[in-house]
N, C-alpha and C positions, 0 to 999 in steps of 0.2 A: 790473475796469477792460481791456477789450479794444481792442487798436487793430489795425483792420481796413482802413484806407483806403489810397490809393494813395502818401499822401505819402511822403517818405523818412526823416523823423525824427518823432520825438515825444518831448517833452520835458516834464520835472515837475520845476517851478521849486523853489528852495531853500525857500521858505517854505509849501511843501507839504508835507503829511503824510498817507500813505496807509496806511489800515490794512485790509487785504485784498491778495489775490493778484492779480499782474497778466500777462497774457500779451500778446506783441507780434510783428509780424512783419517788420518793417524793421530802424531803428535806435531806440534809446532811448536817452536823455540824462537821468540822475537825478541831480537836484542838492537835493532834498528828503530825507525819511525814509519809507523803506517798513518797514511791519512786516507782511511777509506773504513770499509765494515769487514768484519773476521768472523768467518762462520763455518762450522762443521755441523754434518747432519747429526741434529739433536737426540736421535736413538741410537749414535753409534758409541763406540767408546774412545772417542777423539778427546786429546787433552790440548790445550793452550797455555802455554808457559811465557807470561809477559816477564820478561826480566829485569833487573833495577835499573838498568842504562836504557831502556825504552819507553819510548810514548806513542799512544795508539789515540787517534781521533777518529772517532765512529762506532758504530754498533758492533758489539761483540756476541756472539751467538755459539755456545758448544757445552758439551756434557760436564767437562771438567776443564776449570779455569783457574791457573795459580798466577796472583799476579803479583811482584815485587817492583813493578816499575809505574808510570802513569798511563790513566786511561780517560778520555775526555768523550764520553757518551754512556749509554745505556748498555748494560751487560746482562745477559740472559744464560743462568748455567742449569740446564737440565738436570744434571744430579749433583754438582758441587761447588762451590768456590772457595777459594782458600786466600786469603789477604794477608800476605807477610808483612812485618813491619814498616817496610819502607814502601809500601802500597799507597797511591794518590789516587782515588776515583772521583770525577766529579760527573756525576750522573747516578742514575736509578740502578739498581740491583736487584734483578729477578733470580731467583734462586729456590732449591729443594733442600740442600744444606748447607751453611755455612761454617767457617772457620774463620776466626781474624785474630791475627798477633797485635800485642799494645804496641802503639804507634802508626798502626794503619789508618789512613784518613779518607773518610767518605764525606763527600758532599751531595747527598741526594738519598733518594729514599729506600729502604730496604724492602722487598717485597716478597714474602713467602710463595711458591706455586704450590698448589694442592695437586698436580698433577703435571706431568711431562706436556701433555696437549695443551696448557695454557700458556706455554712458550712458542708453541709453533704456529 
């Protein structure tokens, strides 16, 4: 699935389950289940929102990642990752900047990136 239109956001509803990789350009809100990788250009201003009722199994690559749901896989955030209190991540997190609320769960390694080029 590729989102390349001029709209500011795309939404995957909670009753939707995607099997396959997703690439996007702007903002993507995930409410459902994704079994595949999710990627945006690391040098863009794209933002990925993993909502509280969502589950992602696969690698995530995006400049800004906001997590309230569950992720099983490594996450690469070239700008920032924000982990809300309901976030559950089973995988390594590669980040430039991180913000984590009390209650967020990580089962993996936190890796600080020296530059954006390390994530590409």
